[in-house]
VMD Tcl script that builds the backbone (N, CA, C; Angstrom):
set m [mol new atoms 219]
animate dup $m
set s [atomselect $m all]
$s set {name element resname resid chain x y z} {
  {N N MET 1 A -7.778 12.146 2.070}
  {CA C MET 1 A -7.908 11.425 3.168}
  {C C MET 1 A -7.943 12.151 4.561}
  {N N ALA 2 A -7.118 13.179 4.343}
  {CA C ALA 2 A -6.426 14.324 5.394}
  {C C ALA 2 A -7.892 14.835 5.798}
  {N N GLU 3 A -8.459 15.147 4.629}
  {CA C GLU 3 A -9.666 16.253 4.703}
  {C C GLU 3 A -10.975 15.695 5.517}
  {N N ARG 4 A -10.677 14.380 5.186}
  {CA C ARG 4 A -12.237 13.693 6.127}
  {C C ARG 4 A -11.762 13.141 7.609}
  {N N GLY 5 A -10.459 13.511 7.900}
  {CA C GLY 5 A -10.135 13.217 9.214}
  {C C GLY 5 A -9.570 11.798 9.336}
  {N N GLN 6 A -9.496 11.038 8.219}
  {CA C GLN 6 A -9.012 9.852 8.469}
  {C C GLN 6 A -7.359 9.736 7.958}
  {N N ARG 7 A -6.948 9.063 9.070}
  {CA C ARG 7 A -5.418 8.098 9.117}
  {C C ARG 7 A -5.075 7.058 8.727}
  {N N PRO 8 A -3.987 7.133 7.837}
  {CA C PRO 8 A -3.854 5.707 7.277}
  {C C PRO 8 A -3.219 4.465 8.197}
  {N N ARG 9 A -3.343 3.473 8.476}
  {CA C ARG 9 A -2.789 2.843 9.614}
  {C C ARG 9 A -1.234 2.885 9.414}
  {N N CYS 10 A -0.592 3.234 8.307}
  {CA C CYS 10 A 0.849 3.301 8.270}
  {C C CYS 10 A 1.221 4.312 8.910}
  {N N GLY 11 A 0.249 5.366 8.909}
  {CA C GLY 11 A 0.833 6.756 10.035}
  {C C GLY 11 A 1.435 6.105 11.324}
  {N N ASP 12 A 0.497 5.058 11.491}
  {CA C ASP 12 A 0.885 4.869 13.353}
  {C C ASP 12 A 2.214 4.035 13.297}
  {N N TRP 13 A 2.681 3.272 12.125}
  {CA C TRP 13 A 3.798 2.627 12.543}
  {C C TRP 13 A 4.834 3.506 12.897}
  {N N SER 14 A 5.666 2.591 14.021}
  {CA C SER 14 A 6.726 3.441 14.501}
  {C C SER 14 A 7.780 3.654 13.462}
  {N N GLU 15 A 8.282 2.769 12.595}
  {CA C GLU 15 A 9.318 3.016 11.527}
  {C C GLU 15 A 8.871 3.577 10.304}
  {N N GLY 16 A 7.647 2.764 9.453}
  {CA C GLY 16 A 7.429 3.380 8.460}
  {C C GLY 16 A 8.203 2.599 7.416}
  {N N GLY 17 A 9.398 2.226 7.230}
  {CA C GLY 17 A 9.803 1.808 6.276}
  {C C GLY 17 A 9.368 0.209 5.540}
  {N N GLN 18 A 8.583 -0.266 6.422}
  {CA C GLN 18 A 8.345 -1.666 5.756}
  {C C GLN 18 A 7.641 -1.588 4.637}
  {N N TRP 19 A 7.158 -0.607 4.511}
  {CA C TRP 19 A 6.092 -0.242 3.033}
  {C C TRP 19 A 7.175 -0.087 1.965}
  {N N LEU 20 A 8.129 0.075 2.126}
  {CA C LEU 20 A 9.336 0.297 0.866}
  {C C LEU 20 A 10.504 -0.511 1.080}
  {N N SER 21 A 10.577 -1.412 1.913}
  {CA C SER 21 A 11.556 -2.023 2.419}
  {C C SER 21 A 12.067 -2.948 1.219}
  {N N GLU 22 A 13.012 -3.199 0.950}
  {CA C GLU 22 A 13.774 -4.242 0.140}
  {C C GLU 22 A 13.578 -5.779 0.530}
  {N N ASP 23 A 13.380 -5.895 1.933}
  {CA C ASP 23 A 13.024 -7.252 2.233}
  {C C ASP 23 A 11.439 -7.546 2.280}
  {N N PRO 24 A 11.456 -8.491 1.291}
  {CA C PRO 24 A 9.800 -9.088 1.217}
  {C C PRO 24 A 8.986 -9.725 2.587}
  {N N GLU 25 A 9.689 -10.348 3.627}
  {CA C GLU 25 A 9.152 -10.352 4.793}
  {C C GLU 25 A 8.699 -9.336 5.372}
  {N N GLU 26 A 9.297 -8.442 5.432}
  {CA C GLU 26 A 8.941 -6.871 5.787}
  {C C GLU 26 A 7.965 -6.290 5.256}
  {N N ARG 27 A 7.780 -6.524 3.989}
  {CA C ARG 27 A 6.710 -6.023 3.018}
  {C C ARG 27 A 5.392 -6.639 3.299}
  {N N ALA 28 A 5.479 -7.829 3.453}
  {CA C ALA 28 A 4.784 -9.058 3.785}
  {C C ALA 28 A 3.719 -8.484 5.109}
  {N N ALA 29 A 4.698 -8.235 6.142}
  {CA C ALA 29 A 3.902 -7.783 7.246}
  {C C ALA 29 A 3.130 -6.453 7.095}
  {N N ALA 30 A 3.761 -5.396 6.293}
  {CA C ALA 30 A 3.300 -4.325 6.002}
  {C C ALA 30 A 2.175 -4.417 5.309}
  {N N ALA 31 A 2.035 -5.391 4.213}
  {CA C ALA 31 A 0.716 -5.983 3.543}
  {C C ALA 31 A -0.326 -6.182 4.641}
  {N N ARG 32 A -0.221 -6.934 5.672}
  {CA C ARG 32 A -0.988 -7.544 6.589}
  {C C ARG 32 A -1.469 -6.627 7.226}
  {N N TRP 33 A -0.370 -5.349 8.012}
  {CA C TRP 33 A -0.775 -3.982 8.744}
  {C C TRP 33 A -1.991 -3.456 8.048}
  {N N CYS 34 A -2.111 -3.365 6.611}
  {CA C CYS 34 A -3.281 -2.408 5.905}
  {C C CYS 34 A -4.425 -3.077 6.359}
  {N N SER 35 A -4.892 -4.059 6.549}
  {CA C SER 35 A -5.939 -4.884 6.273}
  {C C SER 35 A -6.672 -4.153 7.666}
  {N N GLY 36 A -7.828 -3.645 7.098}
  {CA C GLY 36 A -8.782 -3.067 8.225}
  {C C GLY 36 A -8.332 -1.354 8.277}
  {N N CYS 37 A -7.461 -1.055 7.158}
  {CA C CYS 37 A -6.939 0.385 7.359}
  {C C CYS 37 A -8.295 1.124 6.767}
  {N N PRO 38 A -8.478 2.302 7.337}
  {CA C PRO 38 A -9.840 3.060 6.724}
  {C C PRO 38 A -9.840 3.984 5.549}
  {N N VAL 39 A -7.957 3.974 5.008}
  {CA C VAL 39 A -7.939 4.402 3.777}
  {C C VAL 39 A -7.196 3.744 2.887}
  {N N LEU 40 A -7.783 2.231 2.812}
  {CA C LEU 40 A -7.198 0.890 2.199}
  {C C LEU 40 A -7.353 1.226 0.597}
  {N N LEU 41 A -8.845 1.476 0.142}
  {CA C LEU 41 A -9.064 1.854 -0.916}
  {C C LEU 41 A -8.633 3.272 -1.840}
  {N N GLU 42 A -7.951 3.851 -1.168}
  {CA C GLU 42 A -7.660 5.398 -1.639}
  {C C GLU 42 A -6.239 4.860 -1.695}
  {N N CYS 43 A -5.554 4.309 -1.118}
  {CA C CYS 43 A -4.101 4.188 -1.292}
  {C C CYS 43 A -4.103 2.965 -2.363}
  {N N ALA 44 A -4.877 2.329 -2.385}
  {CA C ALA 44 A -4.847 1.128 -3.742}
  {C C ALA 44 A -4.921 1.930 -5.095}
  {N N GLN 45 A -5.729 3.154 -4.690}
  {CA C GLN 45 A -6.366 4.012 -6.282}
  {C C GLN 45 A -5.185 4.867 -6.499}
  {N N ALA 46 A -4.604 5.442 -5.166}
  {CA C ALA 46 A -3.274 6.497 -5.427}
  {C C ALA 46 A -2.154 5.386 -6.030}
  {N N ALA 47 A -1.829 3.906 -5.678}
  {CA C ALA 47 A -0.903 3.542 -6.453}
  {C C ALA 47 A -1.159 3.322 -7.966}
  {N N LEU 48 A -2.571 3.059 -8.320}
  {CA C LEU 48 A -2.818 2.822 -9.502}
  {C C LEU 48 A -2.554 4.079 -10.634}
  {N N ASP 49 A -2.961 5.361 -9.891}
  {CA C ASP 49 A -2.935 6.612 -10.580}
  {C C ASP 49 A -1.335 6.784 -10.670}
  {N N LEU 50 A -0.358 6.660 -9.565}
  {CA C LEU 50 A 1.052 6.759 -9.574}
  {C C LEU 50 A 1.669 5.942 -10.386}
  {N N LYS 51 A 0.806 4.788 -10.641}
  {CA C LYS 51 A 1.808 3.404 -11.485}
  {C C LYS 51 A 3.118 3.248 -10.708}
  {N N VAL 52 A 2.747 2.955 -9.614}
  {CA C VAL 52 A 3.912 2.523 -8.728}
  {C C VAL 52 A 4.171 0.935 -8.842}
  {N N THR 53 A 5.862 0.831 -8.891}
  {CA C THR 53 A 6.368 -0.286 -9.392}
  {C C THR 53 A 6.919 -0.939 -8.172}
  {N N PHE 54 A 7.280 -0.324 -6.826}
  {CA C PHE 54 A 7.467 -0.894 -5.657}
  {C C PHE 54 A 6.800 -0.487 -4.644}
  {N N GLY 55 A 6.895 -1.614 -3.735}
  {CA C GLY 55 A 6.253 -0.928 -2.194}
  {C C GLY 55 A 4.850 -1.442 -1.883}
  {N N VAL 56 A 4.548 -1.309 -0.821}
  {CA C VAL 56 A 3.239 -1.637 -0.245}
  {C C VAL 56 A 2.148 -0.704 -0.274}
  {N N TRP 57 A 1.115 -0.706 -1.095}
  {CA C TRP 57 A 0.244 0.286 -1.525}
  {C C TRP 57 A -1.153 -0.567 -1.193}
  {N N GLY 58 A -2.048 -0.163 -0.348}
  {CA C GLY 58 A -3.779 -0.544 -0.644}
  {C C GLY 58 A -3.261 -2.149 -0.114}
  {N N GLY 59 A -2.085 -2.909 0.663}
  {CA C GLY 59 A -2.521 -3.885 1.254}
  {C C GLY 59 A -1.875 -4.897 -0.131}
  {N N VAL 60 A -1.315 -4.322 -1.325}
  {CA C VAL 60 A -0.524 -5.080 -2.383}
  {C C VAL 60 A 0.873 -4.796 -2.356}
  {N N ASP 61 A 1.465 -5.863 -2.327}
  {CA C ASP 61 A 3.214 -5.603 -2.661}
  {C C ASP 61 A 3.092 -5.602 -4.116}
  {N N TYR 62 A 3.405 -4.256 -4.657}
  {CA C TYR 62 A 3.868 -3.870 -6.181}
  {C C TYR 62 A 4.976 -4.476 -6.401}
  {N N THR 63 A 5.921 -4.417 -5.137}
  {CA C THR 63 A 7.301 -4.878 -6.010}
  {C C THR 63 A 7.270 -6.508 -6.416}
  {N N ARG 64 A 6.670 -7.166 -5.824}
  {CA C ARG 64 A 6.171 -8.466 -6.217}
  {C C ARG 64 A 5.078 -8.762 -7.630}
  {N N ARG 65 A 4.716 -7.108 -8.126}
  {CA C ARG 65 A 3.761 -7.376 -9.325}
  {C C ARG 65 A 2.782 -8.422 -8.767}
  {N N GLU 66 A 2.092 -8.685 -7.741}
  {CA C GLU 66 A 0.846 -9.605 -7.736}
  {C C GLU 66 A -0.457 -8.959 -7.872}
  {N N TYR 67 A -0.746 -7.753 -8.277}
  {CA C TYR 67 A -1.545 -7.258 -8.851}
  {C C TYR 67 A -1.276 -6.797 -10.184}
  {N N ARG 68 A -1.934 -7.000 -11.438}
  {CA C ARG 68 A -1.498 -6.005 -12.671}
  {C C ARG 68 A -2.934 -5.768 -13.056}
  {N N PRO 69 A -3.420 -4.257 -13.110}
  {CA C PRO 69 A -4.669 -4.339 -13.714}
  {C C PRO 69 A -4.628 -4.470 -15.160}
  {N N ARG 70 A -5.855 -4.823 -15.466}
  {CA C ARG 70 A -6.317 -5.412 -16.724}
  {C C ARG 70 A -6.341 -4.507 -17.895}
  {N N GLN 71 A -5.885 -4.471 -19.202}
  {CA C GLN 71 A -5.154 -3.539 -20.126}
  {C C GLN 71 A -6.885 -3.632 -20.835}
  {N N SER 72 A -7.272 -2.186 -21.106}
  {CA C SER 72 A -8.638 -2.626 -21.779}
  {C C SER 72 A -8.285 -2.668 -23.235}
  {N N THR 73 A -9.289 -3.210 -23.853}
  {CA C THR 73 A -8.840 -3.651 -25.283}
  {C C THR 73 A -9.997 -3.036 -26.331}
}
mol reanalyze $m
mol bondsrecalc $m
mol representation Tube
mol addrep $m
């Protein structure tokens, strides 16, 4: 991301803790903030690569597990 000069929208957030907050309302606000981010897809891919289980990545709140990749059969 940085190589291409793209900065994530979360890099401009004054507090930054919303993405990893234990408060579901704060995480929901963080997920909305992700909309329109220039690195949204890269962030989502990083979450998959890292197998995250908590926080908002690429606009998805993994704490609530609203997205689960399909298992290949």
